C-alpha positions in Angstrom: 31.9 -30.1 51.4 35.5 -30.1 52.3 38.3 -30.7 49.8 41.0 -33.2 50.8 44.2 -31.3 51.4 47.4 -33.2 50.6 50.9 -32.2 51.7 52.1 -29.2 49.9 48.9 -27.2 49.7 47.0 -25.1 52.2 43.4 -24.2 52.5 42.2 -20.6 52.7 39.4 -19.7 55.1 35.9 -19.7 53.7 33.5 -16.8 54.0 30.5 -17.4 56.2 27.9 -16.9 53.4 27.4 -19.7 50.9 27.4 -18.9 47.2 25.6 -20.6 44.4 27.5 -22.6 41.7 26.3 -24.4 38.7 27.1 -28.1 38.3 29.5 -28.8 35.5 28.4 -32.1 34.0 29.8 -34.6 33.8 30.9 -35.0 37.5 30.2 -38.7 38.1 27.1 -40.5 39.2 25.1 -38.6 41.9 22.5 -40.2 44.2 18.9 -39.5 43.4 17.5 -37.9 46.6 14.6 -39.6 48.4 11.5 -37.6 49.1 10.5 -37.6 52.8 7.1 -39.2 53.6 4.5 -36.8 54.9 2.4 -38.0 57.9 -1.1 -36.7 57.2 -4.6 -37.8 58.2 -6.1 -40.1 55.7 -8.7 -37.6 54.5 -6.2 -34.8 54.0 -3.8 -37.2 52.3 -6.5 -38.3 49.9 -7.3 -34.7 48.9 -3.6 -33.9 48.5 -2.7 -37.0 46.5 -3.0 -35.5 43.0 -0.8 -32.5 43.9 1.7 -34.7 45.7 2.0 -37.0 42.7 2.6 -34.0 40.5 5.4 -32.8 42.8 7.0 -36.2 43.0 6.8 -36.6 39.2 8.5 -33.2 38.6 11.2 -33.9 41.2 11.9 -37.4 39.8 12.1 -36.1 36.2 14.6 -33.4 37.2 16.8 -36.0 39.0 16.5 -38.4 36.1 17.7 -35.8 33.6 20.7 -35.0 35.8 21.7 -38.6 36.3 21.2 -39.4 32.6 23.5 -36.5 31.6 26.2 -37.7 33.9 25.9 -41.3 32.7 25.9 -40.4 29.1 29.2 -38.7 29.4 30.9 -41.9 30.5 32.9 -40.2 33.2 33.8 -41.8 36.5 34.0 -38.4 38.3 37.2 -39.0 40.3 38.5 -35.8 41.7 35.7 -33.8 40.3 33.0 -35.6 42.2 34.9 -35.1 45.5 34.5 -31.3 45.2 30.9 -31.1 44.0 28.3 -30.3 46.7 25.3 -32.7 47.1 22.9 -32.4 44.2 19.3 -31.3 44.5 18.5 -32.6 41.0 18.4 -29.0 39.6 20.8 -27.1 37.5 22.3 -25.2 40.4 23.5 -26.6 43.8 24.2 -24.9 47.1 27.9 -24.9 47.9 30.5 -23.0 49.9 33.0 -20.7 48.2 36.4 -22.3 48.5 39.9 -21.5 47.6 42.8 -24.0 47.4 46.4 -22.9 47.2 49.2 -25.0 45.8 52.7 -24.2 47.2 55.6 -23.8 44.8 57.1 -27.3 44.1 53.7 -29.0 44.5 51.8 -27.4 41.7 50.3 -29.6 39.0 51.0 -28.6 35.4 48.1 -27.2 33.4 47.2 -29.4 30.4 48.4 -28.5 27.0 45.2 -27.1 25.5 44.7 -25.6 22.1 41.2 -24.4 21.1 39.4 -21.7 19.2 38.0 -18.6 20.9 34.5 -17.3 20.4 35.8 -15.2 17.6 37.4 -18.1 15.8 41.1 -17.5 16.8 43.1 -20.5 17.8 44.8 -20.1 21.2 46.9 -22.5 23.3 47.7 -22.3 27.0 51.4 -22.7 26.2 51.4 -19.3 24.6 50.7 -17.7 28.1 54.0 -19.1 29.5 55.9 -16.4 31.2 52.8 -14.6 32.4 50.5 -15.2 35.3 47.2 -16.5 33.8 43.8 -16.2 35.3 41.6 -18.9 33.7 37.9 -18.5 34.3 35.3 -21.2 33.5 31.9 -19.5 32.9 28.6 -19.5 31.0 26.2 -16.7 30.1 23.4 -18.9 31.5 25.1 -19.0 35.0 23.9 -16.5 37.5 27.1 -16.5 39.7 29.1 -15.9 36.5 27.0 -12.8 35.9 27.7 -11.6 39.5 31.4 -12.1 39.3 31.9 -10.7 35.8 32.4 -7.0 36.8 35.2 -8.0 39.2 36.9 -10.1 36.5 36.6 -7.3 33.9 38.0 -4.7 36.3 40.9 -6.9 37.4 41.8 -7.7 33.8 42.1 -4.0 33.0 44.0 -3.3 36.2 46.7 -5.9 35.6 46.9 -5.6 31.8 50.2 -3.8 32.0 51.6 -6.0 34.8 52.3 -9.3 33.1 49.0 -10.8 34.2 46.7 -12.3 31.5 43.1 -13.3 31.5 41.4 -16.1 29.5 37.9 -17.4 29.7 36.4 -20.8 28.9 32.8 -20.6 27.9 31.0 -23.7 28.9 27.9 -25.2 27.1 26.9 -21.9 25.5 26.0 -20.6 22.2 28.3 -17.9 20.7 25.6 -15.2 20.3 24.6 -15.4 24.0 28.3 -15.5 25.0 29.3 -12.5 23.0 26.3 -10.6 24.4 27.5 -11.5 27.9 31.0 -10.2 27.2 29.6 -6.9 25.7 27.3 -6.4 28.7 30.0 -6.8 31.2 32.7 -5.1 29.1 35.0 -8.2 29.1 37.8 -7.5 26.6 39.9 -10.6 27.1 39.2 -13.7 24.9 37.3 -16.8 25.8 37.7 -20.3 24.5 34.5 -21.9 23.1 33.8 -25.2 25.0 30.3 -26.4 24.1 31.0 -30.0 24.8 33.1 -29.6 28.1 36.2 -31.0 26.4 38.5 -28.2 27.7 37.1 -28.6 31.2 37.6 -32.4 31.1 41.2 -31.9 30.1 41.8 -30.6 33.6 40.2 -33.7 35.3 43.5 -35.4 36.2 45.1 -32.2 37.6 42.8 -29.5 39.1 39.3 -30.0 37.8 36.9 -27.0 37.6 34.4 -28.9 39.8 31.6 -26.3 39.1 30.7 -23.2 37.2 32.1 -20.7 37.9 35.6 -21.9 38.7 38.7 -19.8 38.4 42.3 -21.1 38.2 45.4 -19.0 38.7 48.3 -20.4 36.7 51.9 -19.3 37.4 54.5 -18.2 34.9 55.8 -21.7 34.5 52.4 -23.0 33.4 51.5 -24.6 36.7 48.3 -24.3 38.6 48.8 -22.2 41.8 45.3 -21.8 43.0 41.7 -22.7 42.3 38.5 -20.9 43.3 35.2 -22.8 43.2 32.4 -20.3 43.1 32.1 -16.7 42.1 35.2 -14.6 42.7 35.4 -11.3 44.5 37.5 -8.4 43.5 39.6 -8.3 46.7 39.9 -12.1 46.9 41.2 -12.6 43.4 43.4 -9.5 43.6 45.1 -11.1 46.7 45.6 -14.3 44.8 47.1 -12.6 41.8 49.4 -10.6 44.0 50.7 -13.6 45.8 51.2 -15.7 42.7 52.9 -12.9 40.9 55.3 -12.4 43.8 55.9 -16.1 44.2 54.5 -16.2 47.7 51.9 -19.0 47.3 
């Protein structure tokens, strides 16, 4: 699904292959998909009826859970809903990898967030002013997050001495699983604990995460220069970091 592009920002080309991203509830009310009717002879349909009812019940239950979660959050979606691919009623949706750049002078300010990390240390985004910050929204339960983790760990090490900082936001996770994830992928930078999506929702009026994983690149002035929806690649994120560090995007 295309993201509306307003004056002052440009869209990068999208790779041909779609990637998987997890829905970040709440994203607004999503339509419950209708199941297609199957044209079958009466005898075959009669024999298949119990199995068909079971499939429909499971599908309806999954959709009901998704819609209930969104409604319970009391969120109208807004800009978040515009960027979320159509739901299948499951925990993951199929969507295209997308990158949005914001030109200097048209970058929204990152919200003033202060929260505790997984290890209990309080951290604020304001403390990263003066450095380029890569802010990654992730969860240990998220398959695309697992796939992108080696690239994030490697880039964090590469740019550690170049004024580029990394910070994670762990979404709807338990600390034990999250810490195990970080050990497995050798992630040494801190992650904020966001079990109730409060940090993610703080970005709703600026550049919402839109899905898990989502990565924001924030410039030295604390303004959002780019957003990647979907798993990052080493080369793609490196290019973004280079451009933002040099003031070219």
